[in-house]
Phi, psi and omega in degrees: 000005185203165174251159178238121186249132172206123176059038171068018172257144185252123172250122181275127175245022178131169185289141176244132178285107177273004179285163181287139180290143180287139179268156177261355178195148181215157181220136187277145175250149185276347179213156183275137177289167183226354186228160174296166182045051181281000175222141180224137184255116187277163175297336179268018168068056165231147183244120181259134182230124179272106184235107182054235187273005180230165172243116179267131181238120191245156170257107184297347177278342184223064190287352173254009181266207187290147178238155169264161181216139171236113179266120184285115182275159172293147181238138174287138174303138180285142182286086192264358183136168180239149177235162178287149180299327181294340179280350184289341174271009177292151184301316186289341180267345189307307183295326180286324177295314180292322178294331177264355180268113183219113179283164179295335180292322182292316180298337180281327187256347178227154182273124188249057179253147182284149177255170176272129178262323194204138173234149173203140181270146169278163170298157182298148182105355191250004170266163180300330180266014176078016175272197177258146169263145184248127177264131185234131171242128188260170184285347171282359180081020177262141181238121172229158177250147182227157175231167176292144182273066182286340179245354182266346182051058177214163180280329178293128177276157189263130178283132182241336173214156174240100183292320179300319172307311177304317181292315177307311180304318180293313186294327177289332174291338179256008185051042178056036186252006182281349185191167182222137179260140185280078184288325183198173179294343191275355180245150179281160182238140180299134186249149169258112182259101172273102181296323177201177179298333174252013178279175183268153171267128175254151187241130177263134182290142187297143174228106182273134176286332173279123187292140183268129183267116177270036186281115180276130182288173193298323185277357175073006181275327179222166182246161177272128186232164178283163177296319183305310183300315182308309179299317181299319178292321180294322175294324176297330180265000184258092180276146189239333186213143178231155177198128177268144177282166169291162186291132182261089189290156181289347175292341170273005182084009187257008181289162179244133181283132189255183182298331186271001178092346177288155174264125190253136162295157181221169180214155180244129175262125185258129175236117178257151184220189185286340175289346186088358184264134178254121180261139182248123185238120173274127178227128183245168185294158183292154182298323174207157179263152180199152174256003177259203171292118181204154175307141184294313184191164176288157176289138178286145180241124179285121185245351182192142164240106184253114181278087186281319183225172183266344180222205190300136172270121188253341182204150175218145179214152187242160172207150177242120180248112189256070174279324176240109186307328179282337180209076180292167176258145176253121182259138183219138177242132178234133178242148191236164180286346175278352181101354181271145182234125177244146184244124185239157170224153179214144172290124182306320187293319183295322189295319190271336179267350170298137177238001184210165184264057184281317172206163181274137177278007177263151177223145188278127177270314187199144168241133177242130178242138181287144180297320189264005181054032176283150176304131174285105185276331180198141178235151182216127174267152167207126176254110191291138177281328181287330181238081186300340176274355190246131181239136177246130178236119178256135179237120177253136189249167180297329179286348183102356189265158181230140177233144176235118179250142176251137177218134174269109190294316188296330184250000179059040180259126183244142177206141183285121177278338177171158179204152184198156171275085189283330184227168181263351175225187187294136176293122181250358178197134177228143177200125173285143172222161179056053173065032177085010182278343175214158182231127178257143182225160178207161187211171173288355170280008176073012181251144178236131187228160181240133181235142181232138172271132180208112180058050172061032177222159187249124181239145176261132177235147182297147173280134178302131182256348180277142193241116173297144177075206183254140174290160178290162184268009184293130178272086182241118178295146179264079184220063183263149180251322186201161181240135183243015174152167180207154182216154185243139181297162182304320186266006174066024182254350180225150175235135169251134179242136178258128182227148175260141179284141164281101190295335181289340178262007176262165172300116187289340176273328178244310181286318192291342182278326189254323182269119182250321183196164178211160180245125176258146177241129186239143169278132175239010184294336177270020184290131179288125183251353179237148175278316178236079181281132171246020179288130170257150183292143173258029180221163178274110178296342183288344184277344183234074189289336188280349184232144176294153184293322181292324180290326176293319175300318181294321175303310183301309185295320183291322177294317176300318178303316182287336174289315181298322179297318182290351179282348183278137181281346178288345183248126178297147187281086182234104191230038175303312188289330178293306181297323180297319183289320180296313180297328186282327173289330184289337179291331184246313177229076185289348173292330173298321178297313180301320178305315182292313182292322180292325174296323180292324178292315183302323179297343184265323184247359170087200189286348182285350174262107181274156176278078179248171176293332180254160183248030186293330178297315185294318181301324176297332192259002187301329178296335179273356177280145174288165182299315187294324178300312178300321178289325180287322179300316179300316184295311186286323177294318186280321187263346173242305183294305183276354179275139184273134179281122180279119182210146178261342177280128184297326182301310185293330178290317181300318181291329180289325177291343176285346186264256186283329188260032176293347176205140180298331178297321181293322180293326178290328180288329175289320173299318177286329168299316180286330173294319180290324177292327179280339177284324176303317177295311178303323182294324177292315179298317180291316177300325177293315182295319177300317190288311178302319180297316179291318179298317179286329184289331179288338188234006182273329186050036176083000189255355176139188183293153182282303190214341182278145174270001178247133185258123179277092177277144177095018179307322187291322176295321176300319177302311184297320183295318177299321186286328178292322181289335176061243188284353184278353184278142175292150186306310182301321179291321177304308177303319176298319181299319180290328176296312182301321182293332179282351181284136182290119187296334185285346175267359184284123181300157184283343182292348177277348175054048173290094190227116183280329184242112178267162180244152175290139178291346183256321186232011182054021175280164180286149181235114175283155182271115179232336184209146178283353183245338183217162182209153175228126179284156183279343181089146176287135181285134175219188185297328184268007191117207176269151182284187187290147179263161183239135171275134189232160175258149173245158181285127184300345181263301186267346187069005172292156169294132181287141179288177182288330183292157177309137178236174179287143182234138176256122183282352174272301182260006173067018179272170179239158183211116180263344180232141178271146182285150178291158180287332180294334180296319187285344186260009176297120177291338181186184177287121189301132172285344174210109179297321179303310179296322181290327177289328181284335182275351184240152173230138178267056183266021174229170181298137173305144189266128174284055180239153179289128183290343182256337176248342177082347186281160177305145162273144180220170177282129180286115186256155174304157185291337179283357178249149176298134178213142177288153173245113181279335176221000000 
């Protein structure tokens, strides 16, 4: 069933199906892509596709729904200098003259619009609404950053930064002397001197042997320069590739102090160009998140210019190596058109603390050169979670070959783990999945393949072809000619592949004119990850006749792996693919879904939780669950277990009843589990709010908070909620509530918004407190009695009545929030035995998280259906 590759030799262990795996849904694109890595999947579950002169942004949960759009504008060339007309025929100027020479006749018969060359998503949290920024590099060499139009109500995404303009501003201040491009043999090249593997890179100022003419033209705007200098400057401004680094969180000591005193996470945007120079831009998260009017983003800061190669940089990939939690290493791989790939390392602390370009924080670890000198078309890093000292680097070349290198970071030992002639054409996409246990590749030969490393050898295994549930109804013909990239979903259960249509195979009258390319979505949750697996299923495979036994085992293991990965706070809780997979299986074999969820619960509470009809054991153990675990449980119970499957077939209904709803008692148990889980989270939030309130009130003297950057708003409503619950309140929470009632209310700072009697946002009538989620005003009194009452929403964090202005919304539990929950709440490993001790051991010196306190997913502004919005679940 797989091939074995070693030293480019193929050893067959059985047939591998090289035909394309069937997709469960696909979406048509208006233009065909032209460059590798034409698709990127963001941490907030949006898919961006570079197709010609536009970037199409899709929601994989609604592939036929609304889309975002980035239309690439024409960019005027930067004024880098003037040359004599006779120098236009110089060898170094030939490609520039040809690219800008366009006669009126040529413009009439061909479209002369810039295309998208490279795209890259930032980590989540860098947009003003806590979303992702998208970096776009065009064929004109221009790099811009865009965000979602969450307050403009349009399909066109909003430009927030122009990186090329910032680079031009810097280079003009240094008269383009920050770096030098090898324009010809007559000019010196800026060198990177790596004294040792831990040494610094030092930069020599460029020295051109051809004298530079400083003749200022009449308008005084530009100077007359030589052809070599013009080619050098043009190469510096011609960007080819962009890539965001992983987020460098402040828990590693890498945060940046902002004007508000908070510590902000940051990321580094790498931009590679034709000069071989890599510009590094540090960008940190906004001081505060907002869905209303707020600054678009913080200004980018140029923190490094790394002369990585002698010619075009064609691919970039990042990796984060956490050997020392106080000062992790940032790894960088750069590929070049001459076939060389270099691996660099930098200390995160130096990178984020640097404020000027004195020297680069990167040092060279290893240089790899392709044997056939083929262009490095794509590289992909992976730092294994199972082996934190081990790094895997996959390199795809223009010849179609793939190399995988393994490195022990601590001892700097590199060895080739495998190589093979994987494709017949240029490799256009590489993506690691499931923690580096498998590697996906695609090429212009229209093939998508999966590879597994085993004992320092490279194996090919088939991509699963069985599809759980029902396929999408998209009418997309299977007539593709080439593949231009692939990307893996946040949960690693779905893969997106961009393919261009073979127009000669389409209907020339109808299809060939409209169909250019499509993005396909494939299930990979059943991916085989072991060569010789001896694992036997712990369920009866006869109950699932539609799926092979090995694929069911893989689906179970991969879903559980994804759920366990999302329990870490370093990963945003975006589980659309997990929920979609469970719902797809629930339509056909719901008993399998129940088996997976019960197994996941057992791994949390241990052997004391038996697989019985009731869930009373799990309900008793909720206080031992972490906040993230409870939020995951709420998502699964609400969207999977308790969600009814709509079906018209009697056979499917009877099969469904054999699963979760085989007895009404079991459904009641799940409802009780979901209710108790939400109540457990609310108890923690109220208890922590009371504790911070008491701590600040004792030391504020009416002037404000004592030490915390998060303010517990709505304490009065929380007091009423505790009183309403009566005996159901936990003893510790009851004692904290009694202490809050004894506080002198006249000494409470106004920022706490301590209001015992609230007024309606519409009619100013009084609003009694009856529920932490909803409220109904009494209506204004008039001659005929009370006026009409209004139904109001309460904030899920503070229990205050939500204002009329737009507030945060959770797409899972449909709650609203006008106040954000503290970061410490999401870090609770269980119900604190003493809230005061827990509060002293944690500090809210970071931004409050725009996450739902009950579901844990990111909060967003609720947008109309005709606008693109991400689906987190």
